[in-house]
N, C-alpha and C positions, 0 to 999 in steps of 0.2 A: 639415692634417687637423683639428686641434683648432679652428682658426679657422673652418673650414667648419661643424663641429658647433656651434660657438658661435653662428654666424650663423643656422643653421637653428633652433636652440632659441629664439633671440630673435625670429625671424620668426613662429614659431608659439606664442609665449608659453609654451613648455614648457622645463623644465630637468630633464635626466635625469643623475643621478649614478651610476647603476648601469652597470657595464661592458656588460651585455647590452643595455641601452637605447642606449648609445652605438654599439655595433656595428650594431644593427638600424636605428638612426636613419640611419646612413650608407648602409646597404643600401637603405632606402626612397628615399633621394635619387637612387639610380642606376636605379630601376625605370622601365621604359618605359610610362608612363601617359599618357592623353590629356589630362588636366587636372591642375592643381595642387590642385584641390579633392579629387580622389581621393587624392592623396598626403597632403594634410592630414588627411583622414579616417582614413587608416591610422595616422598618428601620434597623432591625438587619441583615436581609439576603440580601436584594437588595442594600440598600444605603451603608451599610458597605462593601459589595463586590466591589462596584464601587470605593469607597474611597481607599480600599486596593489595587486594581489593578492599580489605578491612582498613588499611592505611589510607588508601585513596578515598574511601567513604568518609573517614573521620576528617581528613583534610578538606574535602569539599563541604562537609557539614559545617565546619567552622566558618567558612566564608558565607555559606548559604544562610546560616543563622544570623550573622551580623547584618547582612544586607536586608534580610527579611525583617529584622527588628527595626532597622532604620525606616524602611518603607511603612511598616505598620504604625510605628510610633509617630512618624511625621504626618501620616494621613489622619491621625487622631488630633494632633496638636494644631495643625494648620487651620482647620475650620474654627477651632476654639479661639485662637489668637485673632483671627479676622473678625469674629463676632464681638470681641471686646471693643473694636473700633466703633461699634454702633451705640455705645453708651454716651452719656452726657459728657461733653469735653471738659466741663467744669469739675467733674468728679474724677477725671483721669489725671495721672501725674504729668509733670512737665515733659515736653518732647516725647509724649507717648506715641504719637503718630509715626515719628521717625523710628522709634524702637520697634514698633509692630511691623513697619515696612521692611526693615532689614532682617528682622527675625523671620518673618514669613518668607522673604526672599531666600534666606539661607536654608530654611527647612525645605522649601520647594526644590532648591538645587540639590540638596542631599537625597531627597526622595527620588527625583528624576535620575540622578547619577546611579543610585543603588539599584533602581529598577533596570536601568540600562546595562549595568554590569551583570545582573542576573540573567538577562536575555543574551548578552554578548557571549558570555562564557558558558551558557546553558547549565548553570549551577544546579537549578532545581531538577532538571532532567538527569544530569550526571549523578546527583546524589541519590535519587530514587533507583536508577539503574545499578549503581554500585551496591546499594543496600540489597536489592533483589538478587543480584548475582552472588553476593557473599552468602546470603542465607540459602540460596539454592545449592551452592557448593558444600556448605556445612551440612545441610540435610542429606545430600547425596553421600557425603562421607560417613555420617553416622549410620545410615542404612547399610552401607558396605561393611562397616566395622561390626555391626550387630547382626549382619546377614538377615535383614528384615526388609519389608517392602518388596521391591522388585528383585531382591537377591535372596528371598526366603527359600527358593527352590534349589539354591546352590549348596553343595555339601561343604565347601571350604572357601576360604578367602582366595586361594589360588584359582579355583574354578570360576569365581566371580570377578577375577582381576581384569580380564579383557572387557567385560561388559561395563565395569566401573570406569575403566580408562576411557572407553568410548563415550560414556555419559558426561564425564568431565570435559572432554574435548568438545562435545556438542554445546555444553553450557558456555564454554569459552568462546566458541565460534559465534554463537548468537550474540554474545556481548560485544564482540568485535564488529559484527555487522551493524548493531545498533549505534555503536560509538562512531563508526566511520561510514554511516549511511550516506549514499550518494557519491562517496569517493571512489568506489569500485564495486563491481559485482563479483563476489567470490564464487557464485554458482554460474558464471558466464559460460564456461566450457562444459558444464555438466548437462547431460541429457535427462530430461524429465521422465521419470519412470511412472507409467500409468498403473493405477491400482486395479488389479484384475480380481473382482469380487468372486467370480466363479472358481478361479484357481485357488484362492485362499480358503474358500468354503470347502472345496474338495480335499484340501490338505488336512482339515480339522475334523472331517466326518469319519465315522467308523466305516470299515470295509463293507458291512452288510447294507448300510444306507447308500454307499456309493453305487452299488449295483442297481438300486431302485431308481436312481436319477438318470434320465436319458442323456446321452451325449449332446453337448451343445453344438448345433450345426455351424460349420465353418463358413465364413462369409468370403466369397470370391470377390476381391476388390476390383480386379480387371473387368469381370463380368458386370459388376455394378456400374463402373465408369462407362462401359460400353452402352448399357441401357440408358444411362443418363444422357449420353451424346445422341442416341437415337431419338429420345424424347424431345431433346432440344431442337433437332432438325425437323421433327414433325411439327412442333409448335411454330418454327420459322416458316415452314411451308403454308400452314394455316394463316399465319399473319400476312404472308405475301398474297394469298388468294383474296383475303379480305381487302387489302389495299388496292388490288386490281379491280375488284368489284366497285369500290368506292370511286376510283378514277373514272370508270365507265359511267357511273351515275352522274358524276360531275360533268362529263362531256355531253351526256344526253341533256342535262339541264341547261347547259350553255347553248346547245343547238336549238332547244325549244325556245330559249330566250331570244335568240336571233330571229326565229320565225315570227315570234310575237312582235318584235320591233319592225319587221318587214310589213306585216299586216297593218300595224299602226301607221306606218309611213304611207302605205297605199290609201288608207282612209283619209289621211290628211291631204293627199293629192286630190282625191275625189271632191273634198270640200272646197279646195281652191278652184278646181275646174268648174264647180257649180256657180261660183261667184263671178267668173269672167264672161265676156260676151260669147255668143254661140260660135262665131267664126274662129275666135281665138281658141275656144274650147276644143274645136275640132283639130286645130293644129297641135295643140298640147297633147291631146289624146293620142294623136298619131305618133308623136315623139315618144310618149310613155310606152306605147305598144312596141315601137321599134326597140327601145331600150330593154324592155322586158324580154 
């Protein structure tokens, strides 16, 4: 068994030290595939990806555990050390205040630096994503090997080969999008395909039920746009009429206001004429009549 595994590893220029890789490598050799190319792709693309993500997960986990341990331990020790300074100085050792100062300073620095490294290298995020991707790849692989789950309707591994390869590539693509989020849009040039519920429903319905469902009327887009334009022009005409009516009302109001001012002015003139002498009043009245 070990000799067979060694020969396979040498033939494909791959060497797997992980026990999962050794088991899966032997399983791939027993699959009923049409060509050795498909078998080599499974080893080079699927198995190597699982091993690579497993290695990256373990490497990230090591640093993640160390920094998280420092942050958690320091957060517990720092308040405890600071609380000792509240005790009676006579009961404390000599130079205890200097010892607690430098100890608390060192712990604070280590906690802050560890937390900063966690955020800088995104160790927590990468560790969780690598773990999730590794388990997704392993689950997908076991379903394919056992022809279970989404592959239970396939008669052989060769029949499910393309669907399995597509699933592996989708998992890999999603991981790359998460890992390099914001660096580039991989779907930039792809056109979004809208989901047509009516078409999908008609595909899965039996023929006798399809006959009972009336055809969905087609929507004439140009006619709809034309109707919208007509409605907009109609609304614009109504708004213009309302504005014209409002301007006429304002002009009438201003004319009425000027008439009232003229009447008021004439009333003031009459009061002034009543106060002056009669001869002057006659002259002023004559001038007003002439002006009018």
